[in-house]
C-alpha distance (Angstrom), angle and dihedral (degrees) to the residues before:
residue distance angle dihedral
M1 . . .
T2 3.77 . .
S3 3.83 115.5 .
F4 3.83 114.7 -126.9
D5 3.77 128.1 -159.8
T6 3.78 122.1 -134.7
S7 3.81 95.9 -95.1
H8 3.80 91.9 53.9
V9 3.82 96.9 55.0
K10 3.77 118.4 91.1
N11 3.81 122.2 -173.8
V12 3.83 115.5 -158.4
V13 3.77 129.6 175.8
L14 3.84 121.3 -153.2
L15 3.82 110.0 -138.4
G16 3.76 135.7 177.3
H17 3.78 148.8 105.7
A18 3.80 117.5 -57.2
G19 3.79 109.4 -78.6
S20 3.83 94.8 21.1
G21 3.77 90.4 119.8
K22 3.81 107.1 -103.5
T23 3.78 97.5 140.7
T24 3.80 92.4 43.8
L25 3.84 89.7 51.7
S26 3.84 90.2 50.9
E27 3.81 88.2 55.2
C28 3.79 89.2 52.9
M29 3.82 91.7 49.9
L30 3.81 93.1 50.4
Y31 3.79 91.7 45.9
E32 3.80 94.9 46.5
A33 3.78 90.9 52.6
G34 3.80 91.3 49.4
L35 3.82 95.8 -115.3
T36 3.82 89.2 123.1
T37 3.77 129.3 30.2
R38 3.78 96.2 -150.9
R39 3.82 131.0 37.2
G40 3.77 112.2 -123.7
T41 3.81 120.9 -141.6
I42 3.83 135.4 -146.8
E43 3.80 89.7 -126.2
E44 3.83 93.3 54.7
R45 3.79 91.3 43.4
N46 3.75 93.4 -133.1
T47 3.80 105.9 112.5
V48 3.82 118.5 135.6
S49 3.78 91.8 -128.8
D50 3.82 104.0 45.7
F51 3.74 98.1 53.9
Y52 3.81 98.2 140.4
E53 3.82 116.2 102.6
L54 3.83 91.4 -129.7
E55 3.83 91.3 53.9
Q56 3.79 92.0 48.7
Q57 3.80 90.3 50.1
R58 3.82 94.5 48.8
G59 3.82 96.3 38.5
N60 3.80 97.5 -130.9
S61 3.80 139.9 78.4
I62 3.78 118.4 -87.4
F63 3.80 100.9 169.6
S64 3.80 131.7 40.7
K65 3.80 114.7 -109.8
L66 3.74 135.3 -160.1
L67 3.84 117.9 -134.5
Y68 3.73 131.0 165.6
T69 3.75 138.5 -163.2
E70 3.82 139.2 175.6
W71 3.78 119.1 -123.2
R72 3.77 126.4 176.2
G73 3.73 96.8 -30.5
Y74 3.81 95.1 -38.9
K75 3.78 132.2 102.3
I76 3.79 111.9 -137.1
N77 3.79 117.2 -161.8
I78 3.77 109.1 -157.4
L79 3.80 121.8 -160.0
D80 3.83 110.7 -163.9
T81 3.86 110.9 -160.6
P82 3.80 135.2 -167.7
G83 3.81 119.0 -106.0
Y84 3.74 102.9 -141.0
D85 3.83 119.9 93.7
D86 3.81 88.7 -132.6
F87 3.79 85.5 76.4
A88 3.80 97.3 46.7
G89 3.77 89.6 129.7
D90 3.81 91.6 67.0
V91 3.82 90.7 47.5
L92 3.80 92.9 49.8
S93 3.82 93.3 48.0
A94 3.81 90.9 50.2
L95 3.81 91.9 47.2
R96 3.79 89.8 50.7
V97 3.78 92.2 64.4
A98 3.85 101.8 29.8
D99 3.81 122.3 96.6
T100 3.84 96.0 -161.0
G101 3.82 132.3 26.4
I102 3.78 124.2 -150.3
L103 3.83 106.6 -155.5
L104 3.80 110.8 -162.5
L105 3.79 118.5 -150.0
N106 3.86 120.6 -164.2
A107 3.80 107.8 -127.3
N108 3.80 89.8 -149.3
F109 3.79 95.1 58.9
G110 3.79 107.3 21.2
V111 3.82 117.5 -147.2
E112 3.81 106.5 3.2
V113 3.82 125.8 -163.5
G114 3.82 93.4 -99.1
A115 3.80 90.6 58.5
D116 3.84 91.2 50.9
L117 3.79 91.6 50.7
I118 3.82 92.8 46.2
W119 3.77 91.7 48.2
E120 3.80 89.2 62.8
Y121 3.75 89.5 56.3
T122 3.80 92.9 49.3
E123 3.81 88.7 51.5
R124 3.85 89.5 53.9
F125 3.83 91.6 52.4
R126 3.79 95.5 35.4
T127 3.76 88.6 -132.4
P128 3.80 118.0 179.9
I129 3.77 106.5 -113.7
I130 3.81 136.7 -152.0
L131 3.84 116.4 -168.3
A132 3.77 115.6 -147.2
V133 3.85 118.7 -169.0
N134 3.80 104.0 -148.2
K135 3.80 136.0 -171.4
L136 3.81 93.0 40.6
D137 3.84 87.1 149.9
Q138 3.77 93.2 69.1
D139 3.85 125.8 99.5
K140 3.82 97.4 -115.8
A141 3.79 95.9 43.1
D142 3.83 112.2 140.4
F143 3.75 112.7 -177.1
D144 3.82 96.7 174.6
N145 3.78 93.0 51.8
T146 3.81 91.4 47.2
V147 3.81 90.9 52.1
A148 3.82 90.7 48.0
E149 3.79 92.2 50.3
A150 3.85 90.7 46.2
R151 3.83 89.3 55.4
E152 3.78 91.5 45.5
H153 3.79 93.1 50.2
F154 3.80 102.0 32.9
G155 3.81 102.8 25.9
N156 3.78 138.2 -104.9
N157 3.80 91.6 -68.6
V158 3.84 86.9 86.9
V159 3.83 101.8 108.9
V160 3.80 125.0 -167.2
V161 3.83 113.3 -124.3
Q162 3.81 94.4 164.7
Y163 3.78 138.9 17.2
P164 3.82 131.6 -173.6
L165 3.74 120.4 -105.1
N166 3.79 96.3 -156.4
Q167 3.78 113.1 10.2
G168 3.76 118.4 -173.1
L169 3.79 132.2 52.8
G170 3.81 92.5 -26.0
F171 3.79 94.9 49.2
N172 3.79 112.0 145.8
A173 3.86 108.1 128.8
I174 3.83 137.0 71.5
I175 3.80 126.7 -172.5
D176 3.82 112.6 -146.5
V177 3.79 113.6 -154.6
L178 3.76 94.3 -172.1
R179 3.81 93.6 60.3
M180 3.79 93.1 22.8
V181 3.80 93.7 -132.1
M182 3.81 136.7 117.5
Y183 3.82 121.0 -123.9
R184 3.80 115.1 -152.1
F185 3.80 115.5 -170.3
P186 3.81 129.9 -152.5
T187 3.83 116.5 -114.3
E188 3.75 93.1 -98.9
G189 3.87 92.7 47.7
G190 3.76 125.9 -128.1
R191 3.83 126.5 107.0
P192 3.80 111.6 17.9
E193 3.78 133.2 -149.8
K194 3.81 116.2 -106.7
L195 3.79 108.1 -132.0
P196 3.77 137.1 169.2
I197 3.77 115.8 -93.6
P198 3.82 109.2 -95.9
D199 3.81 116.4 -107.5
T200 3.81 88.4 -118.9
E201 3.83 89.5 62.2
R202 3.80 99.4 37.0
E203 3.80 96.0 95.9
K204 3.79 94.0 48.8
A205 3.82 92.9 44.0
D206 3.81 92.2 48.8
R207 3.83 89.8 50.4
L208 3.78 92.9 50.5
H209 3.80 91.2 43.7
K210 3.77 90.4 54.3
E211 3.84 92.2 46.7
L212 3.83 88.4 51.5
I213 3.79 92.6 50.5
E214 3.76 92.2 47.9
A215 3.75 91.8 50.0
I216 3.75 91.9 50.2
A217 3.81 94.4 44.7
G218 3.78 91.4 46.9
N219 3.80 90.2 65.3
D220 3.85 96.6 51.0
E221 3.80 126.7 48.5
T222 3.81 94.3 -154.7
L223 3.77 92.3 52.2
M224 3.80 90.2 44.7
E225 3.83 90.0 56.3
K226 3.81 90.7 49.0
Y227 3.80 90.8 49.4
F228 3.82 91.4 50.9
D229 3.80 90.4 48.4
K230 3.82 98.8 45.1
G231 3.78 102.9 20.7
E232 3.81 86.5 -131.5
L233 3.82 144.2 58.6
D234 3.76 121.0 -140.6
E235 3.80 120.6 -127.3
E236 3.82 94.0 -98.8
E237 3.81 91.3 53.1
M238 3.78 90.6 48.1
R239 3.78 92.0 51.1
F240 3.78 90.5 49.5
G241 3.80 91.5 50.0
L242 3.77 93.7 45.5
K243 3.81 91.0 52.8
K244 3.76 93.3 50.5
A245 3.80 91.9 45.9
M246 3.79 92.5 48.3
I247 3.79 92.2 50.0
N248 3.79 89.0 51.6
H249 3.81 90.3 47.3
D250 3.79 89.3 -120.0
L251 3.81 102.5 121.3
F252 3.81 132.9 32.6
P253 3.81 111.7 -162.9
L254 3.82 115.4 -147.8
F255 3.78 125.2 -144.2
C256 3.77 138.6 -176.9
V257 3.82 126.5 -122.9
S258 3.75 144.6 160.6
A259 3.83 102.2 -157.6
K260 3.79 91.0 -179.7
K261 3.84 91.9 58.7
N262 3.85 94.7 32.0
M263 3.79 93.8 -118.4
G264 3.81 118.6 148.8
S265 3.84 100.3 4.4
G266 3.82 93.6 108.0
R267 3.82 91.2 55.7
I268 3.78 90.6 51.4
M269 3.81 89.3 51.3
S270 3.78 91.1 50.5
F271 3.82 88.8 51.7
I272 3.79 89.7 50.4
D273 3.83 93.2 55.4
T274 3.80 96.9 40.1
V275 3.81 103.5 35.6
C276 3.80 113.8 12.2
P277 3.86 113.0 91.5
S278 3.76 126.0 -108.3
A279 3.79 119.1 -136.3
A280 3.79 89.5 -97.2
E281 3.78 91.2 58.4
M282 3.78 94.3 50.7
P283 3.81 122.5 89.1
M284 3.80 110.0 -76.9
Q285 3.77 118.2 -95.6
Q286 3.77 116.4 -105.7
T287 3.78 121.7 -139.2
L288 3.76 118.9 -137.3
S289 3.75 88.5 -101.0
G290 3.82 88.7 57.8
A291 3.76 98.7 -108.9
P292 3.80 117.4 136.6
L293 3.80 119.3 -119.2
P294 3.85 113.1 -154.5
C295 3.77 117.8 -142.1
D296 3.78 92.3 -120.9
P297 3.83 124.1 149.6
E298 3.80 87.9 -150.2
G299 3.79 93.1 52.0
P300 3.81 129.0 96.6
P301 3.84 109.5 -62.3
C302 3.81 112.0 -102.4
I303 3.80 131.9 163.4
F304 3.79 133.3 -177.8
V305 3.81 120.1 -148.6
Y306 3.80 110.9 -139.8
K307 3.81 102.3 167.2
T308 3.80 141.3 17.4
L309 3.78 127.8 -160.9
S310 3.77 130.3 -173.2
E311 3.76 117.0 -135.5
A312 3.79 126.6 -170.0
H313 3.84 114.5 -105.6
I314 3.84 91.4 5.9
G315 3.80 107.8 58.2
D316 3.75 127.9 -146.1
M317 3.83 118.5 1.7
S318 3.82 114.2 -157.9
F319 3.84 118.0 -151.8
F320 3.81 114.4 -154.2
K321 3.76 145.1 169.6
V322 3.77 120.5 -134.6
Y323 3.83 106.2 -129.7
S324 3.78 97.8 175.1
G325 3.78 139.5 8.5
T326 3.81 128.9 6.6
I327 3.80 118.9 -67.6
R328 3.81 117.8 -146.4
S329 3.82 133.3 -172.2
G330 3.78 111.1 -90.5
M331 3.80 93.6 24.6
E332 3.84 118.1 142.2
L333 3.78 119.1 -138.9
V334 3.78 133.5 -179.9
N335 3.78 120.3 -120.1
E336 3.82 102.4 -134.1
S337 3.85 92.4 -154.3
T338 3.79 97.8 51.6
G339 3.78 104.0 20.2
V340 3.84 88.9 -130.5
I341 3.82 118.9 139.1
E342 3.85 111.0 -127.2
K343 3.80 123.2 -163.6
L344 3.79 117.1 -142.4
N345 3.77 96.7 -144.1
Q346 3.79 94.4 171.0
L347 3.77 135.4 19.0
F348 3.77 125.5 -157.9
V349 3.80 142.0 -175.8
V350 3.79 109.4 -146.5
E351 3.82 132.5 -135.7
G352 3.78 104.9 -175.4
G353 3.81 104.2 -74.4
K354 3.80 94.4 -3.1
R355 3.78 126.8 90.4
I356 3.78 120.2 -155.8
P357 3.86 115.3 -164.2
V358 3.82 117.3 -128.6
N359 3.79 131.7 177.6
E360 3.81 98.7 -136.6
L361 3.78 144.8 5.1
S362 3.81 124.1 -156.4
A363 3.78 131.8 -142.5
G364 3.78 110.9 -66.8
D365 3.78 95.6 28.9
I366 3.79 128.7 114.4
G367 3.81 124.6 -140.2
A368 3.75 145.7 138.4
T369 3.81 141.1 -115.3
I370 3.76 135.2 -175.9
K371 3.77 142.4 -129.3
L372 3.81 100.6 28.2
K373 3.79 94.7 156.3
H374 3.78 97.6 -172.4
T375 3.77 102.2 34.1
H376 3.79 126.7 96.8
V377 3.79 141.6 171.9
N378 3.83 111.8 -57.8
N379 3.81 93.8 24.9
T380 3.80 120.6 134.2
L381 3.81 118.2 -146.4
H382 3.81 119.7 -165.8
A383 3.75 144.2 161.8
Q384 3.77 118.3 -67.6
G385 3.77 111.2 -92.1
A386 3.84 95.1 34.2
N387 3.74 121.5 99.9
F388 3.81 107.3 -167.3
E389 3.80 127.8 130.1
L390 3.78 125.7 -165.5
T391 3.81 124.0 -133.3
P392 3.81 109.9 -85.6
I393 3.78 125.3 -129.9
E394 3.80 113.3 -97.1
F395 3.77 106.7 -137.8
P396 3.82 122.3 -156.0
S397 3.78 121.2 -97.6
P398 3.84 115.1 -104.8
L399 3.80 120.3 -94.1
M400 3.77 100.8 -167.2
S401 3.84 135.7 41.6
I402 3.77 131.4 -163.5
A403 3.81 132.7 177.7
I404 3.77 117.0 -125.9
E405 3.81 134.4 -167.0
S406 3.74 137.8 163.6
A407 3.81 113.2 -88.2
L408 3.77 91.1 -151.8
K409 3.78 123.9 55.7
G410 3.75 115.0 -115.4
E411 3.80 95.3 27.5
E412 3.80 96.6 92.8
E413 3.78 92.2 106.5
K414 3.82 92.5 49.7
L415 3.77 91.0 49.4
A416 3.78 91.6 48.8
G417 3.83 89.4 53.5
A418 3.82 91.3 49.8
I419 3.80 93.2 49.9
H420 3.80 90.6 47.8
Q421 3.83 89.4 53.9
V422 3.82 90.9 49.7
R423 3.81 89.4 49.5
E424 3.81 91.0 49.4
E425 3.79 92.1 54.7
D426 3.84 96.3 41.7
P427 3.82 117.9 37.6
T428 3.82 90.2 -171.8
V429 3.79 88.3 70.9
L430 3.78 110.1 86.2
L431 3.74 124.3 -167.7
E432 3.77 124.9 -153.5
T433 3.82 126.5 -174.6
S434 3.77 102.0 -162.1
Q435 3.79 116.0 -160.8
E436 3.82 87.5 -178.0
L437 3.82 95.4 56.2
K438 3.84 94.0 29.3
Q439 3.80 88.8 -131.3
T440 3.78 139.6 112.6
I441 3.80 106.1 -131.2
I442 3.78 129.8 -162.8
H443 3.76 115.8 -154.8
C444 3.84 115.2 -159.7
Q445 3.79 144.8 155.4
G446 3.79 101.0 -94.3
E447 3.80 147.8 -54.2
L448 3.80 95.1 -58.9
H449 3.82 89.5 50.3
L450 3.80 89.6 49.1
S451 3.81 92.2 51.6
V452 3.84 88.3 54.2
I453 3.79 90.8 49.2
K454 3.81 89.7 52.1
W455 3.82 90.0 49.2
K456 3.82 90.8 51.1
L457 3.82 91.6 49.9
E458 3.77 92.0 50.2
H459 3.79 91.3 49.3
F460 3.80 92.5 47.1
S461 3.81 87.5 73.1
K462 3.78 126.4 -2.2
N463 3.80 92.6 -138.1
L464 3.78 96.3 46.0
R465 3.78 113.7 114.6
A466 3.79 125.8 -176.9
S467 3.82 131.0 -176.2
F468 3.79 124.3 -148.3
S469 3.76 131.7 -152.4
K470 3.80 142.6 166.8
P471 3.80 111.4 -77.3
R472 3.77 117.4 -114.6
I473 3.80 118.0 -113.2
P474 3.83 116.8 -111.1
Y475 3.80 96.5 -128.4
R476 3.81 122.6 -179.4
E477 3.80 132.0 -147.4
T478 3.75 130.5 -144.0
I479 3.83 140.7 151.4
R480 3.78 137.4 -112.2
K481 3.81 106.6 -155.5
P482 3.83 138.2 34.2
V483 3.82 119.1 -102.3
Q484 3.77 133.9 178.0
S485 3.76 122.4 -142.7
S486 3.79 142.0 164.0
Y487 3.75 135.4 -156.5
R488 3.75 131.8 -167.6
H489 3.76 117.8 -156.2
K490 3.79 113.1 -163.1
K491 3.75 127.4 165.2
Q492 3.78 127.0 165.3
S493 3.75 125.5 -170.9
G494 3.79 135.3 151.6
G495 3.79 99.1 -56.4
A496 3.76 131.4 13.7
G497 3.79 113.1 -7.0
Q498 3.74 135.5 -149.0
F499 3.79 124.8 -103.9
A500 3.77 135.3 166.1
E501 3.79 135.1 142.2
V502 3.79 122.5 -166.4
F503 3.83 131.0 -172.1
M504 3.81 116.2 -164.9
Q505 3.74 144.6 163.5
V506 3.78 117.5 -139.5
E507 3.82 118.3 -163.9
P508 3.81 141.1 163.0
W509 3.79 112.0 -87.8
F510 3.79 125.4 -141.7
E511 3.81 132.2 171.9
G512 3.82 112.4 -84.5
M513 3.81 96.9 12.2
P514 3.87 113.8 157.7
D515 3.79 123.6 -116.5
P516 3.81 114.8 -82.2
K517 3.80 116.0 -87.1
G518 3.79 118.6 -115.7
F519 3.77 94.7 25.0
S520 3.79 133.8 96.8
V521 3.82 109.6 -137.8
R522 3.78 109.1 -139.8
G523 3.75 98.6 166.2
R524 3.80 138.6 12.1
E525 3.75 136.8 -163.5
E526 3.78 122.6 -177.4
M527 3.79 115.2 -169.8
K528 3.78 127.8 -172.8
L529 3.77 103.7 -143.7
D530 3.79 122.1 -129.4
W531 3.81 88.9 -127.4
G532 3.82 95.4 48.7
G533 3.75 133.7 -87.0
K534 3.82 127.6 53.3
L535 3.75 145.3 -83.9
V536 3.82 116.6 -151.2
F537 3.78 113.1 -165.4
L538 3.83 118.0 -167.5
N539 3.79 127.6 -168.1
C540 3.75 106.6 -148.4
V541 3.87 97.3 155.7
V542 3.80 114.2 137.4
G543 3.80 131.1 -167.3
G544 3.76 95.9 23.4
A545 3.81 94.1 -77.9
I546 3.80 88.1 150.3
D547 3.79 121.7 26.4
L548 3.81 112.6 -118.4
R549 3.80 91.0 -123.1
F550 3.86 89.4 67.4
L551 3.77 96.0 55.0
P552 3.84 94.5 81.9
S553 3.81 87.9 55.1
I554 3.81 91.5 52.9
L555 3.81 88.6 49.8
K556 3.79 90.7 49.4
G557 3.82 90.5 52.7
V558 3.81 91.1 49.7
M559 3.83 91.4 49.1
E560 3.80 92.6 49.8
K561 3.78 90.7 55.0
M562 3.84 91.4 44.2
A563 3.81 88.8 55.5
E564 3.80 88.8 59.0
G565 3.80 108.2 27.5
P566 3.82 123.2 -146.5
L567 3.84 96.3 -119.2
T568 3.81 104.8 52.1
G569 3.80 105.7 -12.6
S570 3.80 89.9 -99.8
H571 3.77 124.9 137.6
V572 3.82 115.8 -82.3
R573 3.83 119.4 -135.1
D574 3.81 143.0 178.7
V575 3.81 102.2 28.2
R576 3.80 134.9 135.7
V577 3.77 119.5 -145.7
V578 3.83 118.2 -160.2
V579 3.83 114.0 -167.7
Y580 3.80 104.5 -163.5
D581 3.79 107.9 158.1
G582 3.77 146.9 2.8
K583 3.75 147.6 138.7
M584 3.77 136.3 -107.5
H585 3.78 138.7 -171.5
P586 3.79 121.6 -128.5
V587 3.84 90.9 -132.7
D588 3.81 111.0 19.4
S589 3.84 99.8 42.7
N590 3.74 115.4 99.6
D591 3.77 141.8 144.9
I592 3.79 97.8 -82.3
S593 3.81 91.3 49.9
F594 3.85 92.6 55.2
K595 3.78 91.5 43.0
I596 3.79 91.0 56.0
A597 3.80 93.0 43.5
G598 3.82 91.5 48.8
M599 3.80 91.7 49.1
M600 3.79 95.2 48.5
A601 3.83 94.5 43.9
F602 3.80 88.8 51.7
K603 3.78 92.9 48.3
Q604 3.77 93.5 48.6
A605 3.85 92.5 47.7
F606 3.79 92.4 45.7
Q607 3.78 94.4 54.9
E608 3.80 90.4 51.6
A609 3.87 96.0 44.6
D610 3.82 97.2 81.2
P611 3.85 93.2 -94.2
Q612 3.76 118.6 -146.0
I613 3.81 131.4 -161.3
L614 3.82 114.7 -139.8
E615 3.77 124.7 -156.6
P616 3.83 130.1 -156.4
I617 3.79 113.3 -101.8
Y618 3.76 119.9 -158.5
S619 3.76 130.7 -156.0
V620 3.85 105.4 -125.7
T621 3.80 123.9 -165.1
V622 3.80 117.7 -169.0
S623 3.83 121.5 -169.0
C624 3.79 113.5 -161.4
Q625 3.76 144.3 146.0
D626 3.74 121.3 -88.2
D627 3.79 97.8 -104.1
Q628 3.81 91.0 54.7
T629 3.78 98.3 52.4
G630 3.78 98.1 89.3
S631 3.79 96.5 52.5
I632 3.79 92.0 44.4
I633 3.83 92.1 52.1
S634 3.84 90.6 48.0
D635 3.76 90.6 50.7
L636 3.80 93.2 49.2
Q637 3.81 89.7 51.4
T638 3.79 90.3 57.8
R639 3.81 86.9 56.4
R640 3.82 93.3 59.1
A641 3.80 90.6 -104.8
I642 3.82 122.3 166.6
L643 3.80 106.8 -142.5
E644 3.78 112.9 -136.3
G645 3.75 102.1 -179.0
M646 3.76 150.7 -57.1
S647 3.79 128.9 -118.4
T648 3.84 140.3 166.1
E649 3.77 121.9 -107.5
G650 3.79 112.8 179.2
H651 3.76 107.1 -49.9
F652 3.83 92.5 -25.4
N653 3.76 130.5 90.5
K654 3.81 111.6 -133.6
I655 3.77 117.4 -148.9
T656 3.78 119.1 -167.4
A657 3.77 124.3 -165.5
R658 3.76 142.9 153.2
V659 3.77 112.9 -119.4
P660 3.79 133.5 178.0
L661 3.81 112.9 -110.3
A662 3.81 89.3 -130.0
E663 3.86 88.8 67.3
M664 3.80 96.5 48.6
H665 3.79 104.1 68.0
D666 3.78 96.8 99.0
Y667 3.83 96.3 27.8
Y668 3.82 95.3 107.7
S669 3.75 94.5 57.7
S670 3.79 92.9 39.2
L671 3.80 93.9 52.4
R672 3.79 92.1 44.9
S673 3.81 91.0 51.5
M674 3.80 92.8 44.4
T675 3.82 95.0 51.6
Q676 3.85 102.6 27.1
G677 3.80 87.4 -113.7
R678 3.84 93.9 -58.2
A679 3.79 95.9 118.5
K680 3.77 130.6 64.0
F681 3.74 136.0 -167.7
R682 3.77 142.0 -161.2
M683 3.80 128.1 -161.7
K684 3.75 136.4 -170.6
F685 3.82 134.7 175.2
H686 3.81 114.3 -84.4
E687 3.82 111.2 168.7
Y688 3.76 147.5 -49.4
A689 3.79 116.6 -94.1
A690 3.82 137.1 177.2
V691 3.78 116.5 -84.4
P692 3.83 116.9 -130.3
A693 3.85 115.2 -90.2
E694 3.84 95.3 -109.6
I695 3.82 91.9 51.1
Q696 3.77 90.3 47.9
R697 3.85 91.3 53.4
R698 3.84 89.9 49.4
L699 3.78 94.2 48.9
I700 3.79 92.2 49.5
D701 3.83 91.9 48.5
E702 3.76 91.9 49.0
Y703 3.78 92.2 49.5
H704 3.81 92.8 50.1
K705 3.85 91.5 49.1
V706 3.78 91.7 51.6
S707 3.82 91.5 45.1
A708 3.79 91.6 50.0
H709 3.81 91.4 48.9
Q710 3.81 91.6 50.1
E711 3.80 91.5 49.5
V712 3.86 90.5 52.5
């Protein structure tokens, strides 16, 4: 394979809503460059990018892919990404290493929800963006409406570089107002004729050409002066100005394409090699310590791992971008996160499902290696002696949770291994083994994401079977009034017996509460509980009624019962326990006796102290379009939501509410169905609050039924 220096490597990521044509465009790019001799299609299930069986069955991308091609002396690395927000992790990881994004817009539908969501990610990374209006060959194509929506959604910095001459079923010509030429394509697509702009289009083309020049000049003082002097900018000056404006995220050039008919892809590739920035032209990477890291092939070797993939018979494949230096086969690098030295035994460039061995990769390039045992996504590897770490990718919080267990006894370990592998490949999958809920819970991005996780688990082992269920809710228990109680534990057998008697007051605890009246506090322990809230334990025993050495045992008994509350078996929080009297026996009293007495006295008092079940409340933010607001608010109200407010953010309405976690299990699918996928939501824990009385009665009844069944 040809070796490319840093300035001749371009990294582009294909972005867009599902069905916008990203994979089809990637086929055109590979074909135009001569890497393939035939363009694959989604329908024939033979595209280079969508090589997974699941993707071919579904007809759309599910995982991000790395492709590459050579074009007029440049190497173009192409990252094809999925279009559904369920797979935002793949989009974010690809954006992290790309230097230009190509955002495809479907001319039939304008700016779809996927494009809006992706735009937020590009703003986060400040990625230079090209807009490409695709599917101009279809009957309902509306270029002008798509441009108008793009400006409404992304701002007036969207500048038209091309427009279609005859969109619709007869589409075969594009007018380029940067080069001021018309491209007319043969019926089967491919290389076009370059023709003069027709007289009927001259006025429109001149107007758009002038608008383009003014937009470019408006972002550079030197070009503005030249424009004032000459009244024009030449093509080279316009390319220079566009590159600078794109790097600064100031202009977003818009092109025309029909990926299905292979019309316009060659011009986009020419723009990539002549205008789009290389990694060396982008702002320097900053390490976590704030030091800049120049993209220099002569610098200290440094790579960033943005994706891992497990392949049968090979193991884990790590995809990385070289941010500094030149990486060679056999090189040893230090993993900054673990301190482990990893050897890069083999280097590859990747073409979908194919790996092509190479000896070296220079700064700015993207490649892959295998068998890095101690390296994961977001790890930085660098030359020994250096100590820098690059900024990690921030993946989105999960939106959906599901409990999982092995369907076959004895396969728990195999299932755990499979889940670990899924987690290794996809950092947006979070795994929680909850001792409290006695469940293993997978947290993911939505139903589609979950279906892919299930597919991966099934393909990890043909005989592996898992069952899924609704996660339990981590309720809490507390009390609302003070109660005194006592418990005598007495047990006599053949030898020494057991004896302990404990008197205690149990009361609700709140921050800043005064010491209890009528008691002399001789000892205090305040414990922040692992599950939230506090236990305050006061020793108010006088006259030596209970030896000090038994108080830790009483506390242990109280803690054991707090870990499994009397009402529903949930954790207890925010209580104060005052031990003020008791009795002991010189022979029969021991630690276990006082532990049991303390536990039973606490349980008895708790049940008489107006006990209350608390439920987790989440702060939920929904972003939606104006016409969806009413139905979303109505739906939230059926979920016992407390609406906090509504505001406008860009062209979205933002609804904020506090909603019980128990009402959110099916919210992802409900919101998607209600809004045709055009709304999104985020949620995070807010507080614990009392459940309504009728729900408390139901929860207690259900717990007692289950407990009785287990005892039988």
